[in-house]
C-alpha positions as a Markdown table, in Angstrom:
| # | Residue | x | y | z |
|---|---|---|---|---|
| 1 | Met | 0.3 | -0.2 | -0.3 |
| 2 | Thr | 1.2 | 3.7 | -0.1 |
| 3 | Ile | 1.4 | 7.0 | 1.8 |
| 4 | Glu | -1.7 | 8.0 | -0.2 |
| 5 | Tyr | -3.7 | 5.1 | -0.4 |
| 6 | Tyr | -3.4 | 4.8 | 4.5 |
| 7 | Leu | -4.0 | 9.3 | 3.9 |
| 8 | Gln | -6.9 | 8.7 | 1.7 |
| 9 | Met | -8.3 | 6.1 | 4.1 |
| 10 | Ala | -7.8 | 8.0 | 7.0 |
| 11 | Asp | -8.9 | 11.0 | 5.9 |
| 12 | Glu | -13.0 | 9.0 | 4.4 |
| 13 | Ala | -13.0 | 7.4 | 8.5 |
| 14 | Glu | -12.1 | 11.2 | 10.0 |
| 15 | Gln | -15.1 | 12.4 | 7.6 |
| 16 | Glu | -17.2 | 9.7 | 9.0 |
| 17 | Gly | -16.6 | 10.5 | 12.7 |
| 18 | Ala | -14.3 | 7.3 | 12.7 |
| 19 | His | -11.6 | 9.1 | 15.0 |
| 20 | Val | -9.2 | 5.4 | 15.8 |
| 21 | Ala | -9.2 | 4.3 | 13.0 |
| 22 | Ser | -8.1 | 7.4 | 11.4 |
| 23 | Met | -4.9 | 6.5 | 13.7 |
| 24 | Val | -5.0 | 3.4 | 12.8 |
| 25 | Asn | -4.1 | 4.4 | 9.1 |
| 26 | Tyr | -1.7 | 7.5 | 9.4 |
| 27 | Thr | -0.4 | 5.6 | 11.6 |
| 28 | Tyr | 0.7 | 2.6 | 8.3 |
| 29 | Ala | 1.0 | 5.5 | 6.4 |
| 30 | Ala | 3.9 | 6.3 | 8.8 |
| 31 | Asp | 5.7 | 3.3 | 8.0 |
| 32 | Val | 5.7 | 3.2 | 5.1 |
| 33 | Met | 7.3 | 7.5 | 4.8 |
| 34 | Lys | 10.1 | 8.3 | 2.9 |
| 35 | Asn | 11.8 | 11.3 | 4.2 |
| 36 | Asn | 10.9 | 14.3 | 6.9 |
| 37 | Glu | 8.9 | 16.6 | 5.2 |
| 38 | Glu | 6.1 | 13.5 | 4.4 |
| 39 | Met | 7.2 | 13.6 | 8.5 |
| 40 | Asp | 6.0 | 16.6 | 9.0 |
| 41 | Leu | 2.8 | 16.4 | 7.5 |
| 42 | Leu | 2.1 | 13.6 | 9.1 |
| 43 | Val | 2.5 | 14.9 | 12.3 |
| 44 | Glu | 1.2 | 18.2 | 12.1 |
| 45 | Thr | -2.3 | 16.7 | 10.4 |
| 46 | Val | -2.3 | 13.8 | 13.7 |
| 47 | Lys | -2.1 | 17.2 | 15.6 |
| 48 | Lys | -5.6 | 18.1 | 13.5 |
| 49 | Tyr | -7.2 | 15.4 | 15.5 |
| 50 | Glu | -6.0 | 14.3 | 18.1 |
| 51 | Ser | -8.7 | 16.6 | 19.8 |
| 52 | Asn | -11.2 | 15.0 | 18.2 |
| 53 | Leu | -9.1 | 11.6 | 19.0 |
| 54 | Lys | -9.9 | 12.7 | 22.3 |
| 55 | Lys | -13.2 | 13.2 | 22.7 |
| 56 | Glu | -13.9 | 9.8 | 20.6 |
| 57 | Leu | -12.2 | 7.9 | 23.4 |
| 58 | Asp | -14.3 | 10.3 | 26.2 |
| 59 | Arg | -17.6 | 9.7 | 24.9 |
| 60 | Lys | -16.5 | 5.1 | 24.7 |
| 61 | Ala | -15.2 | 5.9 | 28.6 |
| 62 | Val | -18.9 | 7.3 | 29.2 |
| 63 | Gln | -20.7 | 5.7 | 27.6 |
| 64 | Glu | -19.5 | 1.9 | 29.0 |
| 65 | Trp | -20.3 | 3.3 | 32.7 |
| 66 | Tyr | -24.0 | 4.6 | 31.7 |
| 67 | Asn | -24.1 | 1.1 | 30.7 |
| 68 | Lys | -22.6 | -0.1 | 34.0 |
| 69 | Phe | -26.1 | 1.9 | 35.0 |
| 70 | Ile | -28.6 | 1.2 | 32.8 |
| 71 | Pro | -29.7 | -2.8 | 34.9 |
| 72 | Phe | -30.0 | -1.0 | 38.2 |
| 73 | Glu | -32.2 | 2.0 | 36.0 |
| 74 | Asn | -34.6 | -1.3 | 34.1 |
| 75 | Asp | -35.0 | -2.6 | 37.8 |
| 76 | Leu | -35.9 | 1.7 | 38.9 |
| 77 | Lys | -39.2 | 1.3 | 36.3 |
| 78 | Ile | -40.1 | -1.5 | 37.0 |
| 79 | Gln | -41.1 | -1.1 | 40.6 |
């Protein structure tokens, strides 16, 4: 696969809100980098999406926390 392929896949994932998948594709792109200019481009792009990745991970953590309380909430509704 080429750098361009991985960058395109990462861009598409980012547009769909799949930030973790996006970061994985950027990592693959880094594996095939040939010079520092391309690496600088990658670093800039990753920094651009870093806050989105943190939001995605935070959202998952909140959802996991919430899911622990759903059975308890349902028990209250039944009573």
